[in-house]
PyMOL Python script that loads the backbone (N, CA, C, O; Angstrom):
from pymol import cmd

cmd.read_pdbstr("""\
ATOM      1  N   MET A   1       0.899  -1.174  -0.082  1.00  0.00           N
ATOM      2  CA  MET A   1       0.060   0.027   0.016  1.00  0.00           C
ATOM      3  C   MET A   1       0.837   1.230   0.004  1.00  0.00           C
ATOM      4  O   MET A   1       1.730   1.415   0.830  1.00  0.00           O
ATOM      5  N   THR A   2       0.515   2.146  -0.983  1.00  0.00           N
ATOM      6  CA  THR A   2       1.411   3.371  -0.881  1.00  0.00           C
ATOM      7  C   THR A   2       0.647   4.422  -0.420  1.00  0.00           C
ATOM      8  O   THR A   2      -0.496   4.686  -0.794  1.00  0.00           O
ATOM      9  N   ILE A   3       1.462   5.162   0.600  1.00  0.00           N
ATOM     10  CA  ILE A   3       0.978   6.462   1.389  1.00  0.00           C
ATOM     11  C   ILE A   3       1.755   7.610   0.809  1.00  0.00           C
ATOM     12  O   ILE A   3       2.979   7.737   0.782  1.00  0.00           O
ATOM     13  N   GLN A   4       0.749   8.497   0.309  1.00  0.00           N
ATOM     14  CA  GLN A   4       1.180   9.822  -0.404  1.00  0.00           C
ATOM     15  C   GLN A   4       0.687  11.024   0.489  1.00  0.00           C
ATOM     16  O   GLN A   4      -0.370  11.087   1.118  1.00  0.00           O
ATOM     17  N   ASN A   5       1.727  11.996   0.400  1.00  0.00           N
ATOM     18  CA  ASN A   5       1.376  13.232   0.908  1.00  0.00           C
ATOM     19  C   ASN A   5       0.829  13.113   2.588  1.00  0.00           C
ATOM     20  O   ASN A   5      -0.172  13.689   3.014  1.00  0.00           O
ATOM     21  N   ALA A   6       1.628  12.340   3.298  1.00  0.00           N
ATOM     22  CA  ALA A   6       1.408  11.988   4.734  1.00  0.00           C
ATOM     23  C   ALA A   6       1.737  13.508   5.329  1.00  0.00           C
ATOM     24  O   ALA A   6       2.524  14.286   4.791  1.00  0.00           O
ATOM     25  N   PRO A   7       1.069  13.749   6.406  1.00  0.00           N
ATOM     26  CA  PRO A   7       1.418  15.074   7.162  1.00  0.00           C
ATOM     27  C   PRO A   7       2.853  15.192   7.630  1.00  0.00           C
ATOM     28  O   PRO A   7       3.360  14.155   8.056  1.00  0.00           O
ATOM     29  N   PRO A   8       3.524  16.199   7.619  1.00  0.00           N
ATOM     30  CA  PRO A   8       4.864  16.151   8.158  1.00  0.00           C
ATOM     31  C   PRO A   8       5.221  16.032   9.493  1.00  0.00           C
ATOM     32  O   PRO A   8       6.390  15.965   9.872  1.00  0.00           O
ATOM     33  N   ASP A   9       3.982  15.997  10.418  1.00  0.00           N
ATOM     34  CA  ASP A   9       4.022  15.824  11.651  1.00  0.00           C
ATOM     35  C   ASP A   9       3.671  14.214  11.954  1.00  0.00           C
ATOM     36  O   ASP A   9       3.600  13.779  13.103  1.00  0.00           O
ATOM     37  N   LEU A  10       3.500  13.543  10.977  1.00  0.00           N
ATOM     38  CA  LEU A  10       3.063  12.203  11.288  1.00  0.00           C
ATOM     39  C   LEU A  10       3.981  11.436  12.157  1.00  0.00           C
ATOM     40  O   LEU A  10       5.165  11.318  11.842  1.00  0.00           O
ATOM     41  N   GLN A  11       3.412  10.810  13.432  1.00  0.00           N
ATOM     42  CA  GLN A  11       4.379  10.197  14.424  1.00  0.00           C
ATOM     43  C   GLN A  11       4.299   8.706  14.374  1.00  0.00           C
ATOM     44  O   GLN A  11       5.335   8.084  14.609  1.00  0.00           O
ATOM     45  N   GLU A  12       3.192   8.048  14.095  1.00  0.00           N
ATOM     46  CA  GLU A  12       2.930   6.638  13.955  1.00  0.00           C
ATOM     47  C   GLU A  12       2.040   6.188  13.190  1.00  0.00           C
ATOM     48  O   GLU A  12       1.111   6.958  12.949  1.00  0.00           O
ATOM     49  N   ILE A  13       2.018   4.868  12.583  1.00  0.00           N
ATOM     50  CA  ILE A  13       1.176   4.161  11.983  1.00  0.00           C
ATOM     51  C   ILE A  13       0.856   2.907  12.512  1.00  0.00           C
ATOM     52  O   ILE A  13       1.766   2.079  12.562  1.00  0.00           O
ATOM     53  N   THR A  14      -0.328   2.583  12.944  1.00  0.00           N
ATOM     54  CA  THR A  14      -0.606   1.415  13.434  1.00  0.00           C
ATOM     55  C   THR A  14      -1.675   0.384  12.648  1.00  0.00           C
ATOM     56  O   THR A  14      -2.763   0.830  12.282  1.00  0.00           O
ATOM     57  N   VAL A  15      -1.388  -0.721  12.458  1.00  0.00           N
ATOM     58  CA  VAL A  15      -2.314  -1.631  11.796  1.00  0.00           C
ATOM     59  C   VAL A  15      -2.882  -2.570  12.746  1.00  0.00           C
ATOM     60  O   VAL A  15      -2.206  -3.261  13.508  1.00  0.00           O
ATOM     61  N   ILE A  16      -4.026  -2.569  12.679  1.00  0.00           N
ATOM     62  CA  ILE A  16      -5.028  -3.332  13.726  1.00  0.00           C
ATOM     63  C   ILE A  16      -5.884  -4.194  12.991  1.00  0.00           C
ATOM     64  O   ILE A  16      -6.479  -3.807  11.986  1.00  0.00           O
ATOM     65  N   ASN A  17      -5.991  -5.578  13.538  1.00  0.00           N
ATOM     66  CA  ASN A  17      -6.804  -6.578  12.890  1.00  0.00           C
ATOM     67  C   ASN A  17      -8.327  -6.465  13.363  1.00  0.00           C
ATOM     68  O   ASN A  17      -8.613  -5.622  14.212  1.00  0.00           O
ATOM     69  N   ILE A  18      -9.194  -7.206  12.888  1.00  0.00           N
ATOM     70  CA  ILE A  18     -10.543  -7.145  13.299  1.00  0.00           C
ATOM     71  C   ILE A  18     -10.748  -7.408  14.725  1.00  0.00           C
ATOM     72  O   ILE A  18     -11.754  -6.996  15.301  1.00  0.00           O
ATOM     73  N   LEU A  19      -9.934  -8.005  15.251  1.00  0.00           N
ATOM     74  CA  LEU A  19      -9.916  -8.473  16.836  1.00  0.00           C
ATOM     75  C   LEU A  19      -9.533  -7.370  17.737  1.00  0.00           C
ATOM     76  O   LEU A  19      -9.638  -7.411  18.963  1.00  0.00           O
ATOM     77  N   GLY A  20      -9.016  -6.234  16.943  1.00  0.00           N
ATOM     78  CA  GLY A  20      -8.491  -5.173  17.800  1.00  0.00           C
ATOM     79  C   GLY A  20      -7.028  -5.472  18.299  1.00  0.00           C
ATOM     80  O   GLY A  20      -6.554  -4.883  19.270  1.00  0.00           O
ATOM     81  N   GLU A  21      -6.357  -6.398  17.599  1.00  0.00           N
ATOM     82  CA  GLU A  21      -4.899  -6.660  17.984  1.00  0.00           C
ATOM     83  C   GLU A  21      -4.038  -5.718  16.888  1.00  0.00           C
ATOM     84  O   GLU A  21      -4.392  -5.521  15.725  1.00  0.00           O
ATOM     85  N   THR A  22      -2.907  -5.217  17.481  1.00  0.00           N
ATOM     86  CA  THR A  22      -1.943  -4.631  16.698  1.00  0.00           C
ATOM     87  C   THR A  22      -0.966  -5.518  16.201  1.00  0.00           C
ATOM     88  O   THR A  22      -0.210  -6.197  16.895  1.00  0.00           O
ATOM     89  N   VAL A  23      -1.022  -5.475  14.702  1.00  0.00           N
ATOM     90  CA  VAL A  23      -0.170  -6.396  14.049  1.00  0.00           C
ATOM     91  C   VAL A  23       0.990  -5.681  13.352  1.00  0.00           C
ATOM     92  O   VAL A  23       1.895  -6.371  12.883  1.00  0.00           O
ATOM     93  N   MET A  24       1.024  -4.508  13.262  1.00  0.00           N
ATOM     94  CA  MET A  24       2.196  -3.672  12.870  1.00  0.00           C
ATOM     95  C   MET A  24       2.136  -2.250  13.339  1.00  0.00           C
ATOM     96  O   MET A  24       1.087  -1.615  13.449  1.00  0.00           O
ATOM     97  N   LYS A  25       3.367  -1.783  13.615  1.00  0.00           N
ATOM     98  CA  LYS A  25       3.595  -0.571  14.212  1.00  0.00           C
ATOM     99  C   LYS A  25       4.725   0.124  13.639  1.00  0.00           C
ATOM    100  O   LYS A  25       5.841  -0.394  13.690  1.00  0.00           O
ATOM    101  N   LEU A  26       4.534   1.264  13.093  1.00  0.00           N
ATOM    102  CA  LEU A  26       5.656   2.153  12.440  1.00  0.00           C
ATOM    103  C   LEU A  26       5.783   3.470  12.925  1.00  0.00           C
ATOM    104  O   LEU A  26       4.851   4.270  12.830  1.00  0.00           O
ATOM    105  N   LYS A  27       7.029   3.800  13.515  1.00  0.00           N
ATOM    106  CA  LYS A  27       7.151   5.112  14.217  1.00  0.00           C
ATOM    107  C   LYS A  27       8.352   5.916  13.509  1.00  0.00           C
ATOM    108  O   LYS A  27       9.225   5.348  12.853  1.00  0.00           O
ATOM    109  N   ASN A  28       8.296   7.242  13.710  1.00  0.00           N
ATOM    110  CA  ASN A  28       9.229   8.233  13.231  1.00  0.00           C
ATOM    111  C   ASN A  28       9.519   8.035  11.708  1.00  0.00           C
ATOM    112  O   ASN A  28      10.601   7.732  11.205  1.00  0.00           O
ATOM    113  N   LEU A  29       8.467   8.243  11.151  1.00  0.00           N
ATOM    114  CA  LEU A  29       8.418   8.428   9.679  1.00  0.00           C
ATOM    115  C   LEU A  29       8.898   9.750   9.168  1.00  0.00           C
ATOM    116  O   LEU A  29       8.426  10.760   9.689  1.00  0.00           O
ATOM    117  N   HIS A  30       9.730   9.857   8.267  1.00  0.00           N
ATOM    118  CA  HIS A  30      10.488  11.107   7.872  1.00  0.00           C
ATOM    119  C   HIS A  30      10.063  11.352   6.509  1.00  0.00           C
ATOM    120  O   HIS A  30      10.591  12.352   6.023  1.00  0.00           O
ATOM    121  N   SER A  31       9.234  10.707   5.724  1.00  0.00           N
ATOM    122  CA  SER A  31       8.977  10.990   4.519  1.00  0.00           C
ATOM    123  C   SER A  31       7.443  11.015   4.261  1.00  0.00           C
ATOM    124  O   SER A  31       6.671  10.190   4.750  1.00  0.00           O
ATOM    125  N   PRO A  32       7.042  12.127   3.375  1.00  0.00           N
ATOM    126  CA  PRO A  32       5.493  12.134   3.149  1.00  0.00           C
ATOM    127  C   PRO A  32       5.002  11.036   2.153  1.00  0.00           C
ATOM    128  O   PRO A  32       3.820  10.806   1.894  1.00  0.00           O
ATOM    129  N   ASN A  33       5.996  10.447   1.679  1.00  0.00           N
ATOM    130  CA  ASN A  33       5.418   9.199   0.705  1.00  0.00           C
ATOM    131  C   ASN A  33       6.344   8.104   1.032  1.00  0.00           C
ATOM    132  O   ASN A  33       7.573   8.182   1.019  1.00  0.00           O
ATOM    133  N   PHE A  34       5.516   6.907   1.376  1.00  0.00           N
ATOM    134  CA  PHE A  34       6.154   5.630   1.459  1.00  0.00           C
ATOM    135  C   PHE A  34       5.272   4.546   1.205  1.00  0.00           C
ATOM    136  O   PHE A  34       4.098   4.660   0.852  1.00  0.00           O
ATOM    137  N   THR A  35       5.996   3.313   1.432  1.00  0.00           N
ATOM    138  CA  THR A  35       4.968   1.955   1.060  1.00  0.00           C
ATOM    139  C   THR A  35       4.938   1.281   2.352  1.00  0.00           C
ATOM    140  O   THR A  35       5.964   1.119   3.013  1.00  0.00           O
ATOM    141  N   LEU A  36       3.729   0.863   2.746  1.00  0.00           N
ATOM    142  CA  LEU A  36       3.325   0.246   3.910  1.00  0.00           C
ATOM    143  C   LEU A  36       3.114  -1.227   3.266  1.00  0.00           C
ATOM    144  O   LEU A  36       2.207  -1.425   2.458  1.00  0.00           O
ATOM    145  N   ASP A  37       4.001  -2.239   3.671  1.00  0.00           N
ATOM    146  CA  ASP A  37       3.937  -3.774   3.164  1.00  0.00           C
ATOM    147  C   ASP A  37       3.329  -4.456   4.050  1.00  0.00           C
ATOM    148  O   ASP A  37       3.799  -4.794   5.136  1.00  0.00           O
ATOM    149  N   LEU A  38       1.930  -4.763   3.503  1.00  0.00           N
ATOM    150  CA  LEU A  38       0.924  -5.654   4.116  1.00  0.00           C
ATOM    151  C   LEU A  38       1.169  -7.054   3.677  1.00  0.00           C
ATOM    152  O   LEU A  38       0.552  -7.898   4.327  1.00  0.00           O
ATOM    153  N   SER A  39       1.879  -7.456   2.785  1.00  0.00           N
ATOM    154  CA  SER A  39       2.003  -8.559   2.261  1.00  0.00           C
ATOM    155  C   SER A  39       2.077  -9.883   2.964  1.00  0.00           C
ATOM    156  O   SER A  39       1.680 -10.939   2.471  1.00  0.00           O
ATOM    157  N   LYS A  40       2.666  -9.735   4.267  1.00  0.00           N
ATOM    158  CA  LYS A  40       2.636 -10.749   5.293  1.00  0.00           C
ATOM    159  C   LYS A  40       1.310 -10.990   6.050  1.00  0.00           C
ATOM    160  O   LYS A  40       1.210 -11.970   6.789  1.00  0.00           O
ATOM    161  N   LEU A  41       0.443 -10.250   5.908  1.00  0.00           N
ATOM    162  CA  LEU A  41      -0.885 -10.307   6.617  1.00  0.00           C
ATOM    163  C   LEU A  41      -1.734 -11.159   5.810  1.00  0.00           C
ATOM    164  O   LEU A  41      -1.770 -11.161   4.579  1.00  0.00           O
ATOM    165  N   ILE A  42      -2.486 -11.960   6.678  1.00  0.00           N
ATOM    166  CA  ILE A  42      -3.584 -12.792   5.940  1.00  0.00           C
ATOM    167  C   ILE A  42      -4.629 -11.920   5.382  1.00  0.00           C
ATOM    168  O   ILE A  42      -4.712 -10.759   5.784  1.00  0.00           O
ATOM    169  N   ARG A  43      -5.526 -12.433   4.387  1.00  0.00           N
ATOM    170  CA  ARG A  43      -6.546 -11.568   3.916  1.00  0.00           C
ATOM    171  C   ARG A  43      -7.711 -11.356   5.013  1.00  0.00           C
ATOM    172  O   ARG A  43      -8.005 -12.159   5.898  1.00  0.00           O
ATOM    173  N   GLY A  44      -8.231 -10.272   4.802  1.00  0.00           N
ATOM    174  CA  GLY A  44      -9.257  -9.839   5.949  1.00  0.00           C
ATOM    175  C   GLY A  44      -9.266  -8.542   5.993  1.00  0.00           C
ATOM    176  O   GLY A  44      -8.820  -7.854   5.074  1.00  0.00           O
ATOM    177  N   THR A  45      -9.864  -7.983   7.256  1.00  0.00           N
ATOM    178  CA  THR A  45     -10.354  -6.559   7.359  1.00  0.00           C
ATOM    179  C   THR A  45      -9.082  -6.016   8.555  1.00  0.00           C
ATOM    180  O   THR A  45      -8.699  -6.693   9.509  1.00  0.00           O
ATOM    181  N   TYR A  46      -8.674  -4.865   8.250  1.00  0.00           N
ATOM    182  CA  TYR A  46      -7.674  -4.082   8.991  1.00  0.00           C
ATOM    183  C   TYR A  46      -8.005  -2.766   9.005  1.00  0.00           C
ATOM    184  O   TYR A  46      -8.623  -2.215   8.094  1.00  0.00           O
ATOM    185  N   TYR A  47      -7.534  -2.109  10.229  1.00  0.00           N
ATOM    186  CA  TYR A  47      -7.623  -0.592  10.381  1.00  0.00           C
ATOM    187  C   TYR A  47      -6.170  -0.130  10.619  1.00  0.00           C
ATOM    188  O   TYR A  47      -5.264  -0.589  11.314  1.00  0.00           O
ATOM    189  N   ILE A  48      -6.266   0.998   9.754  1.00  0.00           N
ATOM    190  CA  ILE A  48      -4.951   1.625   9.873  1.00  0.00           C
ATOM    191  C   ILE A  48      -5.071   2.953  10.482  1.00  0.00           C
ATOM    192  O   ILE A  48      -5.810   3.828  10.031  1.00  0.00           O
ATOM    193  N   ARG A  49      -4.291   3.091  11.567  1.00  0.00           N
ATOM    194  CA  ARG A  49      -4.299   4.427  12.371  1.00  0.00           C
ATOM    195  C   ARG A  49      -3.270   5.222  12.100  1.00  0.00           C
ATOM    196  O   ARG A  49      -2.120   4.838  12.311  1.00  0.00           O
ATOM    197  N   PHE A  50      -3.560   6.504  11.570  1.00  0.00           N
ATOM    198  CA  PHE A  50      -2.355   7.530  11.407  1.00  0.00           C
ATOM    199  C   PHE A  50      -2.466   8.516  12.651  1.00  0.00           C
ATOM    200  O   PHE A  50      -3.463   9.190  12.908  1.00  0.00           O
ATOM    201  N   ILE A  51      -1.377   8.494  13.322  1.00  0.00           N
ATOM    202  CA  ILE A  51      -1.360   9.315  14.489  1.00  0.00           C
ATOM    203  C   ILE A  51      -0.264  10.653  14.247  1.00  0.00           C
ATOM    204  O   ILE A  51       0.923  10.401  14.040  1.00  0.00           O
ATOM    205  N   SER A  52      -0.703  11.939  14.287  1.00  0.00           N
ATOM    206  CA  SER A  52       0.116  13.059  14.255  1.00  0.00           C
ATOM    207  C   SER A  52       0.029  13.754  15.461  1.00  0.00           C
ATOM    208  O   SER A  52      -0.594  13.308  16.424  1.00  0.00           O
ATOM    209  N   ALA A  53       0.711  14.987  15.463  1.00  0.00           N
ATOM    210  CA  ALA A  53       0.624  15.764  16.735  1.00  0.00           C
ATOM    211  C   ALA A  53      -0.781  16.223  17.240  1.00  0.00           C
ATOM    212  O   ALA A  53      -1.056  16.355  18.433  1.00  0.00           O
ATOM    213  N   ASN A  54      -1.554  16.429  16.309  1.00  0.00           N
ATOM    214  CA  ASN A  54      -2.759  16.948  16.569  1.00  0.00           C
ATOM    215  C   ASN A  54      -4.099  16.267  15.960  1.00  0.00           C
ATOM    216  O   ASN A  54      -5.179  16.845  15.837  1.00  0.00           O
ATOM    217  N   LEU A  55      -3.820  14.940  15.607  1.00  0.00           N
ATOM    218  CA  LEU A  55      -4.845  14.382  14.958  1.00  0.00           C
ATOM    219  C   LEU A  55      -4.686  12.819  14.726  1.00  0.00           C
ATOM    220  O   LEU A  55      -3.608  12.332  14.383  1.00  0.00           O
ATOM    221  N   SER A  56      -5.756  12.117  14.923  1.00  0.00           N
ATOM    222  CA  SER A  56      -5.492  10.604  14.768  1.00  0.00           C
ATOM    223  C   SER A  56      -6.843  10.353  13.872  1.00  0.00           C
ATOM    224  O   SER A  56      -7.960  10.837  14.060  1.00  0.00           O
ATOM    225  N   THR A  57      -6.413   9.457  12.843  1.00  0.00           N
ATOM    226  CA  THR A  57      -7.392   9.037  11.757  1.00  0.00           C
ATOM    227  C   THR A  57      -7.296   7.680  11.440  1.00  0.00           C
ATOM    228  O   THR A  57      -6.183   7.225  11.178  1.00  0.00           O
ATOM    229  N   THR A  58      -8.325   6.928  11.419  1.00  0.00           N
ATOM    230  CA  THR A  58      -8.372   5.499  11.202  1.00  0.00           C
ATOM    231  C   THR A  58      -9.090   5.251   9.878  1.00  0.00           C
ATOM    232  O   THR A  58     -10.181   5.778   9.660  1.00  0.00           O
ATOM    233  N   ARG A  59      -8.445   4.392   8.923  1.00  0.00           N
ATOM    234  CA  ARG A  59      -9.195   4.035   7.754  1.00  0.00           C
ATOM    235  C   ARG A  59      -9.021   2.463   7.684  1.00  0.00           C
ATOM    236  O   ARG A  59      -8.011   1.896   8.103  1.00  0.00           O
ATOM    237  N   MET A  60     -10.130   1.797   7.100  1.00  0.00           N
ATOM    238  CA  MET A  60     -10.382   0.474   7.013  1.00  0.00           C
ATOM    239  C   MET A  60      -9.788   0.028   5.566  1.00  0.00           C
ATOM    240  O   MET A  60      -9.803   0.737   4.560  1.00  0.00           O
ATOM    241  N   VAL A  61      -9.256  -1.308   5.662  1.00  0.00           N
ATOM    242  CA  VAL A  61      -8.416  -1.637   4.617  1.00  0.00           C
ATOM    243  C   VAL A  61      -8.903  -3.236   4.512  1.00  0.00           C
ATOM    244  O   VAL A  61      -8.723  -3.940   5.506  1.00  0.00           O
ATOM    245  N   VAL A  62      -9.517  -3.816   3.323  1.00  0.00           N
ATOM    246  CA  VAL A  62      -9.750  -5.114   3.238  1.00  0.00           C
ATOM    247  C   VAL A  62      -8.687  -5.748   2.254  1.00  0.00           C
ATOM    248  O   VAL A  62      -8.551  -5.270   1.129  1.00  0.00           O
ATOM    249  N   LEU A  63      -8.014  -6.710   2.633  1.00  0.00           N
ATOM    250  CA  LEU A  63      -7.001  -7.494   2.012  1.00  0.00           C
ATOM    251  C   LEU A  63      -7.551  -8.709   1.378  1.00  0.00           C
ATOM    252  O   LEU A  63      -8.041  -9.605   2.065  1.00  0.00           O
ATOM    253  N   GLN A  64      -7.482  -8.775   0.003  1.00  0.00           N
ATOM    254  CA  GLN A  64      -7.975 -10.112  -0.740  1.00  0.00           C
ATOM    255  C   GLN A  64      -7.008 -10.711  -1.494  1.00  0.00           C
ATOM    256  O   GLN A  64      -6.314  -9.965  -2.185  1.00  0.00           O
ATOM    257  N   ASN A  65      -6.797 -11.909  -1.522  1.00  0.00           N
ATOM    258  CA  ASN A  65      -5.603 -12.570  -2.383  1.00  0.00           C
ATOM    259  C   ASN A  65      -6.326 -13.767  -3.034  1.00  0.00           C
ATOM    260  O   ASN A  65      -5.713 -14.526  -3.784  1.00  0.00           O
TER     261      ASN A  65
END
""", "prot")
cmd.dss("prot")
cmd.show_as("cartoon", "prot")
cmd.util.cbc("prot")
cmd.orient("prot")
């Protein structure tokens, strides 16, 4: 998954499975454009939480193979 134009103050990205378990966490991202490698996750529904200094946003992603 490609992330483009991430906010400059992005502090953390967390990938959470449907059970609420954290399956991946990335910190200290220094680029507004990067790739999030989800290839090792099994198919299903995941929530990706983007945390910056003043904002937290969560998006749902469905992996199908």
